[in-house]
Backbone as JSON, one array per atom type, in Angstrom:
{
  "sequence": "XXXXXXXXXXXXXXXXXXXXXXXXXXXXXXXXXXXXXXXXXXXXXXXXXXXXXXXXXXXXXXXXXXXXXXXXXXXXXXXXX",
  "N": [[0.86, -1.17, 0.0], [0.69, 2.12, -0.94], [2.26, 4.98, 0.63], [0.61, 7.29, 0.83], [-1.97, 6.22, 0.66], [-1.92, 4.6, 2.92], [-1.69, 6.49, 5.01], [-4.13, 7.8, 4.64], [-5.92, 5.7, 5.22], [-5.29, 5.27, 7.92], [-6.02, 7.76, 9.06], [-8.77, 7.72, 8.52], [-9.51, 5.52, 10.07], [-8.93, 6.45, 12.63], [-10.74, 8.57, 12.8], [-13.16, 7.13, 12.58], [-13.06, 5.63, 14.94], [-13.14, 7.68, 16.86], [-15.71, 8.66, 16.34], [-17.19, 6.41, 17.05], [-16.68, 6.34, 19.82], [-17.93, 8.76, 20.65], [-20.61, 8.24, 19.93], [-21.25, 6.18, 21.61], [-21.32, 7.01, 24.23], [-18.86, 7.87, 25.24], [-17.81, 10.33, 24.7], [-16.03, 13.49, 24.66], [-15.66, 14.98, 27.83], [-17.7, 13.46, 28.96], [-19.33, 11.32, 31.38], [-18.83, 8.62, 30.95], [-16.44, 8.72, 29.52], [-14.75, 9.78, 31.46], [-14.71, 7.65, 33.3], [-13.54, 5.72, 31.68], [-10.98, 6.83, 31.13], [-9.95, 6.77, 33.71], [-9.95, 4.0, 34.15], [-8.08, 3.14, 32.24], [-5.87, 4.42, 33.2], [-4.51, 6.83, 32.68], [-3.84, 10.34, 32.0], [-6.32, 12.81, 31.01], [-5.4, 14.3, 28.82], [-3.31, 12.67, 27.83], [-4.85, 10.47, 27.13], [-6.41, 11.59, 25.06], [-4.38, 12.14, 23.19], [-3.63, 9.52, 22.68], [-5.95, 8.29, 21.48], [-6.15, 9.87, 19.25], [-4.08, 9.16, 17.67], [-1.57, 10.15, 18.17], [0.3, 9.08, 19.82], [2.81, 6.66, 20.15], [4.35, 3.4, 19.95], [4.98, 0.48, 22.03], [3.67, 0.69, 24.54], [1.57, 2.44, 23.92], [0.19, 0.89, 22.04], [-0.62, -1.26, 23.7], [-2.26, 0.13, 25.54], [-4.24, 1.14, 23.82], [-5.41, -1.25, 22.98], [-6.49, -2.04, 25.41], [-8.38, -0.03, 25.74], [-10.02, -0.58, 23.46], [-11.01, -3.12, 24.14], [-12.38, -2.5, 26.52], [-14.43, -0.74, 25.65], [-15.62, -2.27, 23.73], [-14.95, -2.19, 21.01], [-14.49, -3.04, 17.62], [-13.58, -2.24, 15.08], [-12.66, -1.66, 11.59], [-9.24, -1.9, 10.44], [-7.87, -2.05, 12.87], [-5.88, -3.65, 15.29], [-6.61, -5.99, 17.6], [-5.84, -7.7, 20.48]],
  "CA": [[0.0, 0.0, 0.0], [1.48, 3.36, -0.97], [2.24, 5.79, 1.85], [-0.55, 8.19, 0.83], [-3.14, 5.4, 0.99], [-1.78, 4.16, 4.31], [-2.03, 7.64, 5.86], [-5.57, 8.01, 4.51], [-6.57, 4.62, 5.95], [-5.09, 5.53, 9.35], [-6.85, 8.9, 9.44], [-10.17, 7.27, 8.5], [-9.7, 4.64, 11.22], [-8.94, 7.31, 13.82], [-12.02, 9.28, 12.76], [-14.22, 6.16, 12.86], [-13.01, 5.3, 16.37], [-13.64, 8.85, 17.58], [-17.17, 8.67, 16.18], [-17.7, 5.31, 17.87], [-16.65, 6.75, 21.21], [-18.98, 9.77, 20.86], [-21.94, 7.63, 19.79], [-21.47, 5.18, 22.66], [-21.25, 7.6, 25.56], [-17.49, 8.13, 25.69], [-17.38, 11.6, 24.12], [-15.28, 14.42, 25.5], [-16.32, 15.5, 29.03], [-18.8, 12.62, 29.42], [-19.01, 10.46, 32.54], [-18.24, 7.4, 30.41], [-15.04, 9.02, 29.17], [-14.0, 9.92, 32.72], [-14.5, 6.29, 33.82], [-12.61, 5.05, 30.77], [-9.65, 7.38, 31.38], [-9.53, 6.24, 35.02], [-9.7, 2.57, 33.95], [-6.84, 3.0, 31.48], [-4.81, 4.88, 34.09], [-3.75, 7.93, 32.08], [-4.5, 11.64, 32.1], [-7.23, 13.13, 29.91], [-4.58, 14.73, 27.68], [-2.65, 11.48, 27.3], [-5.89, 9.68, 26.48], [-6.74, 12.25, 23.79], [-3.26, 11.88, 22.28], [-3.68, 8.11, 22.35], [-7.01, 7.97, 20.53], [-5.97, 10.66, 18.04], [-2.96, 8.62, 16.92], [-0.35, 10.95, 18.4], [1.17, 8.35, 20.74], [3.3, 5.49, 19.44], [5.14, 2.46, 20.72], [4.32, -0.69, 22.63], [2.74, 1.11, 25.6], [0.38, 2.98, 23.25], [-0.51, -0.27, 21.49], [-1.27, -1.97, 24.81], [-3.34, 0.97, 26.07], [-5.33, 1.16, 22.84], [-6.11, -2.53, 23.07], [-7.27, -2.0, 26.64], [-9.53, 0.83, 25.42], [-10.89, -1.31, 22.55], [-11.7, -4.18, 24.9], [-13.28, -1.86, 27.48], [-15.6, -0.16, 24.98], [-16.18, -3.25, 22.81], [-14.72, -1.75, 19.63], [-13.83, -4.0, 16.73], [-13.66, -1.63, 13.76], [-11.65, -1.98, 10.58], [-7.89, -1.34, 10.53], [-7.34, -2.08, 14.23], [-5.45, -4.96, 15.76], [-6.97, -6.18, 19.0], [-5.43, -9.03, 20.94]],
  "C": [[0.9, 1.23, 0.0], [1.28, 4.18, 0.3], [1.0, 6.68, 1.93], [-1.81, 7.42, 1.21], [-3.1, 4.94, 2.44], [-2.15, 5.28, 5.27], [-3.53, 7.91, 5.83], [-6.33, 6.96, 5.31], [-6.46, 4.85, 7.46], [-5.97, 6.69, 9.83], [-8.33, 8.53, 9.47], [-10.47, 6.38, 9.71], [-9.77, 5.45, 12.52], [-10.26, 8.05, 13.92], [-13.18, 8.34, 13.12], [-14.24, 5.8, 14.35], [-13.51, 6.46, 17.22], [-15.15, 8.95, 17.51], [-17.8, 7.58, 17.03], [-17.75, 5.71, 19.34], [-17.75, 7.77, 21.51], [-20.37, 9.14, 20.86], [-22.27, 6.66, 20.92], [-21.23, 5.71, 24.07], [-19.87, 7.85, 26.11], [-16.93, 9.41, 25.08], [-16.68, 12.46, 25.14], [-16.16, 14.95, 26.62], [-17.52, 14.67, 29.49], [-18.36, 11.79, 30.64], [-18.36, 9.15, 32.07], [-16.77, 7.59, 30.08], [-14.2, 9.14, 30.44], [-13.72, 8.56, 33.33], [-13.46, 5.55, 32.99], [-11.17, 5.52, 31.01], [-9.1, 6.84, 32.71], [-9.17, 4.75, 34.9], [-8.36, 2.34, 33.23], [-5.64, 3.47, 32.3], [-3.91, 5.95, 33.49], [-4.51, 9.24, 32.3], [-5.43, 11.83, 30.9], [-6.45, 13.52, 28.65], [-3.87, 13.54, 27.02], [-3.64, 10.59, 26.57], [-6.25, 10.27, 25.12], [-5.63, 12.02, 22.77], [-3.28, 10.43, 21.8], [-4.73, 7.82, 21.28], [-6.93, 8.79, 19.24], [-4.75, 10.22, 17.23], [-1.66, 9.36, 17.1], [0.62, 10.29, 19.37], [1.55, 7.04, 20.06], [4.06, 4.58, 20.39], [4.3, 1.37, 21.35], [3.32, -0.3, 23.71], [1.45, 1.67, 24.99], [-0.46, 1.85, 22.67], [-1.27, -1.01, 22.58], [-2.43, -1.18, 25.39], [-4.52, 1.03, 25.11], [-6.11, -0.15, 22.87], [-6.97, -2.61, 24.32], [-8.53, -1.15, 26.43], [-10.52, 0.07, 24.53], [-11.69, -2.38, 23.28], [-12.72, -3.59, 25.87], [-14.56, -1.38, 26.82], [-16.24, -1.12, 23.98], [-16.02, -2.88, 21.34], [-14.01, -2.82, 18.83], [-13.89, -3.5, 15.28], [-12.54, -2.08, 12.83], [-10.33, -1.3, 10.93], [-7.33, -1.29, 11.95], [-6.97, -3.5, 14.59], [-5.79, -5.04, 17.24], [-6.55, -7.59, 19.38], [-5.94, -9.26, 22.33]]
}
């Protein structure tokens, strides 16, 4: 997959996940989001960076998987273990 297509796919996946969170009660400043951030064990800012694709590495991968499992997300372009 060319780099341009890969970036487009990643941006679409990030947008889809953000929409999923908003539609399922985990939007910004919601009680669900506050519980989720506490469950993951990070600050609100770190959580936002994580779900917006601005955090990388193994710790980010593990935290994202924890988020996916907590909220029941299984969208396209995500690896959940």
